[in-house]
BATIDREN-890233 format. One line per field, with one value per atom (N, C-alpha, C, O): z, y, x. Coordinates in nm, 2 decimals, decimal comma. Layout:
N
z	[Z	...]
y	[Y	...]
x	[X	...]
//
This chain:
82
z	[-0,44	-0,40	-0,39	-0,33	-0,43	-0,45	-0,29	-0,20	-0,29	-0,18	-0,19	-0,29	-0,07	-0,06	-0,05	0,01	-0,13	-0,15	-0,09	-0,06	-0,06	0,00	0,07	0,04	0,15	0,25	0,19	0,10	0,28	0,23	0,42	0,50	0,44	0,58	0,56	0,48	0,64	0,65	0,78	0,87	0,78	0,91	0,89	0,79	1,00	0,99	1,12	1,22	1,12	1,25	1,32	1,25	1,44	1,50	1,41	1,36	1,41	1,33	1,21	1,19	1,10	0,97	1,01	0,94	1,08	1,12	1,14	1,08	1,25	1,29	1,18	1,18	1,09	0,96	0,88	0,84	0,84	0,77	0,84	0,77	0,96	1,05	1,02	0,98	1,05	1,04	0,89	0,87	0,78	0,67	0,61	0,53	0,70	0,64	0,72	0,69	0,83	0,93	0,82	0,76	0,79	0,69	0,57	0,52	0,50	0,41	0,44	0,35	0,57	0,62	0,58	0,56	0,58	0,57	0,64	0,68	0,65	0,73	0,67	0,55	0,75	0,74	0,60	0,50	0,63	0,52	0,39	0,29	0,37	0,26	0,21	0,09	0,29	0,26	0,19	0,07	0,26	0,21	0,08	-0,03	0,08	-0,05	-0,16	-0,26	-0,18	-0,24	-0,29	-0,41	-0,20	-0,23	-0,32	-0,43	-0,27	-0,33	-0,44	-0,51	-0,51	-0,63	-0,72	-0,84	-0,65	-0,77	-0,81	-0,92	-0,68	-0,73	-0,83	-0,91	-0,81	-0,88	-1,05	-1,14	-1,06	-1,17	-1,27	-1,39	-1,17	-1,21	-1,25	-1,34	-1,21	-1,22	-1,35	-1,44	-1,36	-1,46	-1,61	-1,73	-1,56	-1,72	-1,73	-1,84	-1,65	-1,67	-1,60	-1,47	-1,66	-1,56	-1,57	-1,67	-1,46	-1,44	-1,54	-1,59	-1,54	-1,67	-1,56	-1,44	-1,64	-1,57	-1,53	-1,61	-1,41	-1,38	-1,45	-1,52	-1,45	-1,53	-1,46	-1,34	-1,51	-1,43	-1,38	-1,33	-1,39	-1,34	-1,43	-1,53	-1,40	-1,48	-1,60	-1,71	-1,58	-1,74	-1,82	-1,94	-1,78	-1,85	-1,92	-2,04	-1,84	-1,87	-1,98	-2,07	-1,97	-2,07	-2,20	-2,28	-2,18	-2,32	-2,45	-2,45	-2,55	-2,68	-2,67	-2,77	-2,57	-2,57	-2,60	-2,62	-2,62	-2,58	-2,72	-2,72	-2,81	-2,96	-2,96	-3,02	-2,86	-2,87	-2,79	-2,68	-2,84	-2,76	-2,64	-2,66	-2,56	-2,42	-2,34	-2,33	-2,27	-2,23	-2,07	-2,03	-1,99	-1,85	-1,77	-1,68	-1,80	-1,72	-1,74	-1,64	-1,88	-1,94	-1,86	-1,81	-1,84	-1,79	-1,65	-1,59	-1,60	-1,43	-1,40	-1,29	-1,49	-1,48	-1,47	-1,38	-1,58	-1,59	-1,47	-1,45	-1,43	-1,28	-1,16	-1,07	-1,16	-1,07	-1,07	-0,96	-1,16	-1,17	-1,23	-1,25	-1,26	-1,29	-1,43	-1,48]
y	[0,94	0,83	0,70	0,68	0,61	0,46	0,38	0,41	0,29	0,21	0,11	0,05	0,11	0,03	-0,13	-0,17	-0,20	-0,37	-0,46	-0,59	-0,36	-0,47	-0,37	-0,25	-0,42	-0,37	-0,40	-0,48	-0,30	-0,32	-0,31	-0,22	-0,40	-0,34	-0,34	-0,41	-0,25	-0,22	-0,20	-0,14	-0,26	-0,24	-0,14	-0,14	-0,04	0,06	0,12	0,10	0,17	0,20	0,35	0,44	0,33	0,45	0,57	0,64	0,59	0,73	0,75	0,87	0,65	0,65	0,68	0,77	0,63	0,61	0,82	0,89	0,86	0,99	1,09	1,19	1,05	1,11	1,12	1,23	1,01	1,00	1,09	1,17	1,08	1,14	1,30	1,38	1,33	1,48	1,50	1,59	1,45	1,48	1,51	1,60	1,40	1,39	1,51	1,57	1,52	1,66	1,78	1,83	1,82	1,93	1,95	2,06	1,82	1,81	1,82	1,83	1,81	1,79	1,69	1,70	1,57	1,43	1,32	1,27	1,25	1,12	1,05	1,05	0,97	0,90	0,80	0,78	0,75	0,63	0,67	0,60	0,83	0,88	0,96	0,99	0,97	1,04	0,94	0,96	0,84	0,72	0,69	0,70	0,64	0,60	0,67	0,60	0,80	0,88	0,91	0,94	0,91	0,89	0,78	0,79	0,67	0,55	0,53	0,44	0,58	0,57	0,66	0,64	0,78	0,88	0,83	0,84	0,75	0,67	0,57	0,56	0,50	0,38	0,42	0,34	0,56	0,61	0,65	0,62	0,72	0,75	0,66	0,69	0,52	0,41	0,36	0,35	0,34	0,27	0,37	0,33	0,48	0,54	0,56	0,60	0,55	0,54	0,42	0,43	0,33	0,19	0,17	0,19	0,13	0,16	0,05	-0,05	0,11	0,01	-0,09	-0,06	-0,24	-0,31	-0,29	-0,26	-0,33	-0,30	-0,35	-0,45	-0,31	-0,37	-0,49	-0,48	-0,60	-0,72	-0,82	-0,94	-0,75	-0,82	-0,90	-0,88	-1,03	-1,15	-1,10	-1,16	-0,97	-0,94	-0,89	-0,91	-0,83	-0,78	-0,90	-0,91	-0,99	-1,14	-1,21	-1,26	-1,21	-1,29	-1,19	-1,23	-1,07	-0,98	-1,03	-1,03	-1,05	-1,11	-1,26	-1,31	-1,34	-1,48	-1,53	-1,65	-1,48	-1,53	-1,66	-1,76	-1,62	-1,71	-1,80	-1,90	-1,77	-1,88	-2,02	-2,00	-2,13	-2,25	-2,24	-2,23	-2,25	-2,31	-2,40	-2,44	-2,45	-2,58	-2,51	-2,40	-2,65	-2,61	-2,55	-2,47	-2,61	-2,55	-2,43	-2,35	-2,38	-2,28	-2,17	-2,07	-2,21	-2,10	-2,10	-2,00	-2,19	-2,20	-2,11	-2,05	-2,10	-2,02	-1,88	-1,81	-1,86	-1,72	-1,65	-1,53	-1,76	-1,72	-1,69	-1,61	-1,76	-1,75	-1,64	-1,62	-1,58	-1,48	-1,50	-1,42	-1,65	-1,67	-1,63	-1,64]
x	[-1,48	-1,38	-1,42	-1,53	-1,35	-1,42	-1,40	-1,33	-1,49	-1,46	-1,36	-1,34	-1,29	-1,15	-1,20	-1,30	-1,10	-1,15	-1,01	-1,01	-0,92	-0,80	-0,69	-0,70	-0,61	-0,54	-0,39	-0,35	-0,31	-0,17	-0,10	-0,10	-0,06	0,03	0,16	0,23	0,21	0,35	0,41	0,35	0,54	0,60	0,68	0,76	0,67	0,77	0,84	0,78	0,94	1,00	0,94	0,90	0,93	0,86	0,89	0,81	1,04	1,08	1,03	1,01	1,00	0,93	0,79	0,74	0,72	0,58	0,56	0,48	0,65	0,64	0,63	0,56	0,72	0,77	0,64	0,60	0,59	0,46	0,36	0,30	0,33	0,23	0,26	0,18	0,37	0,39	0,37	0,29	0,42	0,41	0,23	0,19	0,16	0,00	-0,07	-0,17	0,01	-0,06	-0,06	-0,16	0,09	0,10	0,03	0,01	-0,03	-0,11	-0,26	-0,35	-0,27	-0,41	-0,50	-0,62	-0,43	-0,44	-0,45	-0,35	-0,55	-0,51	-0,40	-0,37	-0,32	-0,20	-0,21	-0,13	-0,34	-0,34	-0,38	-0,37	-0,44	-0,46	-0,32	-0,31	-0,24	-0,12	-0,05	-0,02	-0,03	0,07	0,00	0,06	-0,13	-0,18	-0,18	-0,18	-0,18	-0,15	0,00	0,03	0,07	0,23	0,25	0,30	0,22	0,26	0,20	0,26	0,07	0,00	0,09	0,11	0,15	0,23	0,34	0,39	0,39	0,52	0,53	0,62	0,41	0,40	0,37	0,41	0,29	0,28	0,43	0,47	0,47	0,61	0,69	0,76	0,70	0,75	0,72	0,80	0,59	0,52	0,56	0,59	0,57	0,57	0,73	0,77	0,82	0,97	1,01	1,03	1,01	1,06	1,21	1,28	1,27	1,38	1,48	1,45	1,62	1,66	1,71	1,72	1,75	1,80	1,96	2,05	1,97	2,14	2,24	2,22	2,32	2,44	2,48	2,50	2,48	2,52	2,41	2,43	2,26	2,13	2,13	2,20	2,03	2,01	1,95	1,96	1,88	1,81	1,93	1,92	2,03	2,13	2,19	2,20	2,24	2,31	2,24	2,30	2,11	2,04	1,96	1,89	2,00	1,96	2,02	2,14	1,95	2,01	2,03	2,08	1,98	2,04	1,89	1,90	1,78	1,65	1,62	1,55	1,70	1,69	1,79	1,78	1,90	2,02	1,99	1,94	2,00	1,98	2,08	2,20	2,04	2,12	2,08	1,97	2,19	2,20	2,15	2,17	2,07	2,07	2,20	2,19	2,33	2,46	2,45	2,45	2,45	2,49	2,39	2,44	2,24	2,15	2,18	2,18	2,20	2,24	2,34	2,35	2,43	2,57	2,52	2,54	2,46	2,41	2,29	2,27	2,22	2,12	2,21	2,18	2,34	2,42	2,51	2,57	2,54	2,62	2,77	2,86	2,77	2,92	2,94	3,05]
//
């Protein structure tokens, strides 16, 4: 196990913290270890299979326009979803 070099603070409801505590107990792990391992698994899955841009998202509206000359007004319309 490597030494920790950084912290991540979370704000959780009492119910969420109790759920995490119970799940960690079932795995026989400290809560911090359980949360870290679960978060890293989810991160690896997301990196391996990135979510597609939502329809209507800024990325979707800008797709295919990178080579087009766009004025500031046109860019502002796209970023505002107009």
